C-alpha positions, 0 to 999 in steps of 0.5 A: 414422334420426335416432337412428342419425345422432346415434349415428354423430356421437357415435362419430366424436367419440369416435374423434377424442378417442381419437386426440387422447389418443394424440397427447398421450400420445405428445407427453408421452412425448417431453418426457422425453429420454434420453441417446442415448449415454454421455458428459459433459452440457454445457448450451448457452448461451441466446442471449437472456440470454448464459448457460447454460440453467437450470431454468425457462427457456423453450425453442423447438422445434429449439433445442439445449439440451445436448450430449454431446461425444466427448472422444476428439477434442479441438478448441480454439476460438481467437478471432483478431483482424482484424490477426492473421487474415491471418498464418494463411493459410499456417499449419498446425501450432500449439501449445496450452497450457492455462492450468491446466497451463502447463508442458505444450505440446500439438501441434495443427493448423489445421483450416480458416479461417472466411470472416467475422468474427462478434461475440465475444459476443451483442450485442457490437460486437467481431468476431473470427474463430473458428478451430478447431484439432485437438489431436494428442495421444493422452492427452487426460485433462487436457482438460475442456470449457470450459477456457481455453487459449492457441494459439501459431501459428508464422508466417514472421517473417524473421530476427533476435533476440527480445528482451524488450519491456521492454528496447526503447526505441522510436524513430521508425517502426520504429526503436528501441534497446536497452542492452547490459551491458558490465561495470559500464557499458552501451552503447546499440545501435540496432535495427530493430523487425520485429514485436512482441507483448505480451512480446517484440520481433523486432529486427534490428541489431548484437546477438549471441545471449545478450547481457545487456540492461538494461531501458530504465529501469535505471541500470547505475551504481547501487552494488550491495551497498548498501542491501540487505535481507539475509535469513538462509536457514533451514529451515522447514515449508512449506504449498503451497495454492490459493486459492478462494472460495465460499458455504455451501449446504445439501446438502438443502433444500426448494425452494418454487416456484409451484403447478402449475396447469392453464393458469396459468404466470405468477404474481405474488407478493402476500406472502412471509415475510422472509428469514432467519426461522425458520418452523415446519411449516404456517406461511404463507410465500408468497402469490400474487395470486389475481385470475386464478384467482378470475375463472376460478372465477367463469366455471367456476361460471357455466358449471356453472350454465348446463349444469345449467339446460340439463339440467333443461330437456332432462330436462323436454322429454324427459319431456313427449315420453315421456309423449306417446308413452306415451299414443299407444302406449296408444291404439294398443294399444286400437285394435289390440285393437278391430281384432282383435276386429272381425276375429274377429266379421267372420270369423264373421258378415260377408261376405268383403269386410268380412273383408278390410277388418277384416284391413287395419284389424287389420294397420294397428293392429298396425303402428302399435303396433310403430312406436310401440314402436320410436319409444318405444325410440329416444326413450328411448335418445336421452334417455339419450344426451342426459342422459349428455352433459349429465351428462358436461359437468356433471362436466367443469365440476364438475372445473374448479370443483374445480381452481379451488378447489384452485388458490386454496388452492394459491396460499397456500403453507405451510411443508412443514417447519420451517427458515430461509427463504432467498431463491433468487437467479435467473440475474442474482443477483436475489432475488424480492420482493413484486410480482415475477413468477415462473414455474412450476418457478422456485424462489423460496425454500428451507428448507435443512437446516442440518445438511447445510451444505457449501461450494460453491466455485470455483478459478481455472483456472490452479490447477485441475490441483492440486485433487483430491478428499480434499484438506484445506481451511481456510475463513474466513467474512466473517460469522464472522471470529473462527473458521476452519473445517477440511474436505475436498474431497468433489467436483470438477467434470468441466467448467469453467464461467464464474464468473458471468454478469458475470464470464466467466472460467473456474473449476472448481467444487468442493464441500467438507464441513466437520468442524464447523458453527456452526449458531447463526451459519452460514446458506446464502449466506454468502461463504467464502474457501478455502485448499486444501492441495495439498502440505506439506514439512517442514524444508526451506531456503527463500528468498523469490521476490523474491530470485531472478533468472532468467537463461538458464533458471537461478536465481541469488541474491546471497549475502553473503561478508564485505564481498563479494557473490557471485552464486551459482546455486541449484537450486529446488524448489516454491514457494507464490507467496511462498517457494521451496524451495532444493534445492541451492546454499545452506546454512542460516544464509547471507544473501542479498540482498533486492533483485535487479538487473533484466537480460534476455538476447537469444535468436535467432529461429527465423523 
């Protein structure tokens, strides 16, 4: 009965262990998440660090890590300050302008207004209202998650004229004045300031739509045509480019991380090879502190010795018990044999009473032999089970000792391949050093393949619409100032990201392959300055942007005609931020003034 009960206990333990194993296997399968639908993957922000989740971060149950947005329905999240929020109460329609394509306006509608203001960023004291707008546009191909945009919401502001802010001289309270050009002189007109923003002011007063205004600091009596820098119009070959920045990175690199040790997730660096050193395969490059693993090895060896000692004691005890039963069984068999012989003699020579007594004695001796045989069998099974359990425990601790020994060896990392050692900065742009703590799966250093060097760069959002795969680039390195490298854009990101943790401006990530490499001097991490060629035109008339004045949506330049100056309208084409292509209005060889007078015009307000 005792052996059966122990067997039942072992069976229950086995069934429980099997259930635990299946549960762990199920949990393990859930650690790999498959996309529930097709789409673009967006990483969410870690609320503790204020940056997007990265490999090696700690996460919590139920916290959203990534999202797959539906790009067929676009929303714009706008941040509205306290003073402007009340003006949205009766607003409905809006206009959205992407910073990357400022010439195009997208219609939108206000979805709902929040009930309270929230911090602009984690741990920020500035509070804003987060307002959502639905973009009502069938073609949403220009939109990418993370783009920055400006939202214009028309609100009821009354009648009046919109004038440039630079033209208004503020007075007391809501009073001010503007200067109106009248021939070669000017007159001052008093106005009442209704509303204002950073660029324009809504005013009421004796003004007319289309009147030319002078900036508040402009002197109308300045003699025009004197002290001018005359520029000769000529044909040029122009290149239109977009500036960017980046770093050299290796497309293929071996990442060096802490070892994957059971029950150990945090490590401390004891020694590491210096950055930039050329190492050979098999050379030691990184060592971690071994005190915790050494202590674990000592504990596991002690547990193993204890179990071995227990097995020896148990085996000796079982051997004594088995020998005792063997002696009892042998004695019982002798007694049985005697009882059987006595019964045979009694049946031949004794009375019935003595025969009956001999039969009882023979039956008792037989039953005792059977009982001892069964007991011997049970003791043997129990002994085998106990020894098996102890042997399994010994194997368990032997495996633990092996893992600890392997862990000690794994804490000393050797170079898996030859290469140059490059330290990997973390999310805060800090590199590890001796004494630093690190975590499992955290990359500490890399051994890049220098033959796969390329540029990982970024361009500002306002220029993102001009950049595409296949465009040529020119790259200059601060570390190699005597040479410029040519290449081609090989990859353009599908989303916009923040430039860095401490620079929350939106940029578009790109990758560019270089036509040639200087492997003796080039190293991963070197800073590069990029010029991306987006267009080229040849043999066209061009003038500097500084000579152009814009009025009423038209462009004008001042052309020298003998001793006179003619103000002439011109048709402009593309510009590269320095010069503009002249489509019509000028001829080669003409001279234009290098300085322009400043003037603005009024325009009516739609209310």
